[in-house]
N, C-alpha and C positions, 0 to 999 in steps of 0.2 A: 204879292201880287193882286190876291184878290180881296185884299183891305185897300189897296190902294186905288184898284178899279170902282169899287164900291163908292170912294169918298167922291171920285170924281165924274161918277155919275148921280148922286145925291148932290152934288153942287151945283151940277150943268145941264145935265140931263140931255146932252149931247152926245150921238153914237160916235161921231168924228173923236172928239175930242177922250172918251174912254178907249178908244182904239190905238191913243197915242200911248197909254201906259204901256202895254205891252211891245209897241213898236218902239218904243224910246230905249228900254231896255235891249234890245237887241241892235238897233241901228249903231252904236257906236264900233262894232265889229266889220263891219264894213271898213271900217277906215284903221280899225286897231288891232282887227283880228290878224294879219301879219305880225303885229308888235309881239302880241301873244307867243305867235308859233316862234319866232325870233331869239322871244326870252325865255320859253322852256331849253330851246336848242344851247345855251350858252352858260345859263344861270342855275342855284338850286331850285327846283321845280316847287319844293317841300315850302321856301320861304314866299314863291312867290303868291302862290295858293293863300297861303297866310296871310299876308297882306292882303290881297283882295277880299279874305273875310272881313278883315278889321275896316277896311273903307265898308263895306255893306254894314258892318254892325253901328258904324258912326251916321251913316243915311238913316236905317233906322231910328234910331234914338234921336235924331235929331228931328226927324218929323214924328214920331209921341210928343216929343217937347211942344212942340207947335201947337200940336192938338188937343194936349192938356191944359194949352194957355188960351184956347180957341181962336190961336191967329195962325192956323192952318189955312190956304187958297189954293188954287186949282195948280198955280207955276209954281209951289213949292212943292207939290206931289211930282211934276213932272219935272223939275229940276232935282230932285233927290233920287227919282227913275233914271234918271240920265247920268247922273253919278255911278247909278248901281250898274249901269249899263256897263262904262266905262273897266271898271272894276271886274264885270263878270266878262267881256271881251277880252283882258289880259290874263286873266287865271286860268280859262277854263283849258285851254292846249294844255299847260303843265297840268291839270288836273286830271284829266282824262290820258295824258300820258304816263300818268304817277300809276296806273293803274296796273300798265304792262311792263312799269319796270320792278313791281314789287313781288313778281308771280314769274314760275318759270315758264320759258315757250310754248310746253305743251298745253298749259292750261291758260294761255290765254282767253280765248271764246270764252271758256267758263268763268273767269274773273269779271271781263266784259258783262257776260249776260248777270252775273250776280251783282255788279257793282246798278246796272240799270234796271233791275228787279229790287232794288232797294232806291233806287230814285222813285219808281215809281210804287212804292209803299207810304213816301213822303204826300202823294199826291192822294192818298185815302185818310190819312192822319190830319193833315192841313187845315181841310174844308172843314172836318168834324171839330176841330179846336177852334177855327175861325168863325164856325156858327154858333159855337157857344158862345165867344166872348165878344161881338157883335151882338145878339141879342141881349145879351147881360151888361158887363163891365164896357164896353162898347168899345168902339176905334184905337183909343188912347192905347189900351190895354192890350189890343191885339197888336198893336206895333212894338209896345216893351216887352212881351212875350217871345215876338219874333227875335228883338235882339238879344233877350236873354240864352234864348236856345241856342242862336248861334254863337254867343261868347260862351258856353259849355262846350263848344267841339272843339276851343282854339289849342289846348293842350295834346290831343290825338294828333294833330301833324309834326309834334317832334318825335313821335313814336313811329313815325315812317323810317322804315329801313330799305333802301335798294338790295336788291341782292345780285350777286353775280357782279359782272361788268356792265355799266349802260351802253345802248347802242351807241358805237362810233357816229356823230351826226357830221355834217358838214358847218362849219363853225364861218358862214359868211352873213355879209349883211340881209338886211330884212329884206331889201328887192330880190336879192339870190334867192333866198330861203322860201320865199313867198313864188318864185318862177319854178324853185323844185318842187313846191307840191304841185303847180299846173301842170308842169310837164309831167310829172309823176302819174295825173291824173290824164292826161291827154294820152299819154303811148298804152295805158294799161286798159284795154275795152270793158273789165268788169268796173273796174272805178268808173269808165265815162257813161255806163248805162246807170248804173247806182244814185252819182250825183245831180244825173238830168231828171229821174224820178223823185227826188228829194226836192230840189225845185219846184217840182209842179205840185207836189202836196205842199209844200211851205208856203208858196204864192196861191193856193187857189182852194185847199181843205184845211190846211190847219191854223188859218185864220178864226174861225169858230169862236176861240177863246174871247178873243176881243166883242162879241156881241152877249156874253153870257150875263154882265148886269145889265144892257139893257131887256132883252129876254125875261131875263127872272122879275125886272121892276117895271118894265114899262109894257110887257106882252102878257105874259101871265099873273102880275100883281102879286106877287109875291115876296116881295122885300128882299130885306137881307138873309134872313131864312130861306128863301127861296135861291137867292145865288151861292149859297153855302152848300144848299142840296144838289144843288146840280156843280158844284166843284167837287162834294163828295161821289157822287154819280160817275164824274169822270177817274176819279180814286179807284172807285170800285171796278170800273171796266179794266183801269191801267193793271190791277193785280192781275186781273184774270187772263189778260191780253200776255202779260209779262211773263206769269207762269208758263200760259199757251206755247210764249216762245222758245222758255227753256226746253219746253217736249218735242216742239218742232226740229231745234237743233241736231240737225245729225240725220233725221230723215226726208226732211224737204230742202229743194236746191234754193240757197239764195234769190235765186232769180223767182221761181213760183211764190214763192212765199212773200216776199217786195209787191210783187205785182197783184196779187189774190187781196193782201191786207190792204193797200193803196186803194184799190176799187172799191172795195166793201166800207172801208173805210169812209171816203168821198161821197158814196151811194148812204152812206146811214145818216151822215149830218144834213144834205137834201132834206129828209125825213124830219131832223130835230129843226130845220129854219120853219118848216111847214105846219108842224104841231102847233094846234092850241090849246091841246091838254096837257096840263102840270102833270098827271104820271107818265103819260106816254113820251111827252119830254125827257123826262129822266130817265126813262125806260131805253130808249132810242141814243139816248147819252152813254149811257153804261155800255151798250152795245157797240156804237163809233170808237169809242176811246180803247175797248174791248180790240177791235178791228188794228188800230191806230199804234197801238203799242210794241207789238210785233213786229211793223213796220218798220218803226224809228230804232227799234232794238235792233232787229238785223243788220239793217240798213248802217249804223252805226259800227257794229262788231265787223261785219264783214269788209265794208269801207277801212276798218284799221289794220284786219288781219293780213287783207289784197295789199298793203300799201309795203315797200319795201324798208327795213329796219331802218336805214339812214336817212329817209326822207319822211317817215310816219309823224313826227312831230309835224313838221310843215304840210304835209295833207291833213291833217287833223285843224292844222290854221286856216288852210283853206275851205275847211268845211263848215268851218266857223263862220268865215265870210258868208259862204252860200248859205247858213243859219240867219244871218245878219240881213238877207234880202227879204227876210219873211214880211217885215214891217211895211215893206212897200205893197204886199197883199192886202195888209192889215188896214192902211191907210186909205187906198184906195175902196176896199169895203167899206169902212166907215164913212167916206164922202159919198159914197152912190147907195149906203142906207139914209143919209140925210136927206136925199130926192125921193126913193122908192120904198122905204121901209129897210127896218133890219131883216126880214124872212125873205123876202124876195131877194136881199143883196145876196143873201149868207146861199139860198138856193141854187141861186143862178154863176156863184162863184164855185160853186161844190158842184155843178153840173158840166161846167167846164172843164175842170179838175179831172172829172170820168174820163170826157171826153180824149184829153191828153193823153193820159195815162192808158188807156187804149189804144191809141195812137202809138206810143212809145214801145209797148209791149208787142204789137204787131212786126214795129222797124226791129227790134231784137231778136223776135224769133225769124226775122227772115235771114239777117244777119249773119245768124247761128249757122241757118241753115247754108249759107254760102261759103261757110269756111270750109277750105278741102280737107280731108282725112291727113293730109302729111303734116298739118302746122297745128292740128290739135293737140295740145299736152294732154297728159294723163294726168 
């Protein structure tokens, strides 16, 4: 993602086109997300994930080949990104369902937390590798190395074993499966507020990644090394936040953790947006990422654990549909940035996020106070 954003920034210098890179990766989920959950309920989840990985590898190496021959154009980057987005959307519900399928029920939360911790470790390692490759061998080798790393993981999928008996699922068509996920969210009060705050953070705060190429190259004038450094700062913060989220597990309620982390995340992004100092930008990026990680980790874990076994894959599928709305915020952010500048656009978007998170927190608190003691479950 860092390499492709860098390529589009170098070729066009357009905040809007750069914002399309992460947007096209996520947009297919709006249409394909239900199909991903449907497939996860009916077929071998390992094979679905494996198929998705193969598609990603083909896309990486195709783009690398074009780059090596100096034939890569912006539309090539966007088209391969869209293809990767399709594969990601189809495989992601199966990937996350596999985590729960392979461990005893008593340690589901711990397993999901460990999975997210490893995901955040990659946010630290990837920018470090990319920074070296972009500054030295170049874009083509960055893409080749990405493909080779992905290839090396393929044999692992054949070693995955599902323990016990997988949860009995409703084997229905895609529409019924998706409806089951939305029905579970609508009737579960915990899932309702968790999905509401997720939408706010996705649309108004977590769009910041789409601005990194412009901030690094256009505002801070640090080029590829600056872009890699910002990515590395995200990774450092993500590791700190992921470790903190594991410590918070069982000590802080899901609601308190998610609302506090989301507010801090959005507020710190405002600082990142307005900073003209390279060092301050890096420090604020670390802090913002450290605040965002506990939110996303707890939101993902808590929403899965709160779902009924028979509809978990459908809920995960709906979650990916929600995640796929993030490009709406990215595209709007890129369009506004074309007119008013990336700093003002990002600061304004994050400020709106802060206001909406506070409003939702007040609403949830009032609703919890209005629940009569007789219906409160232990």
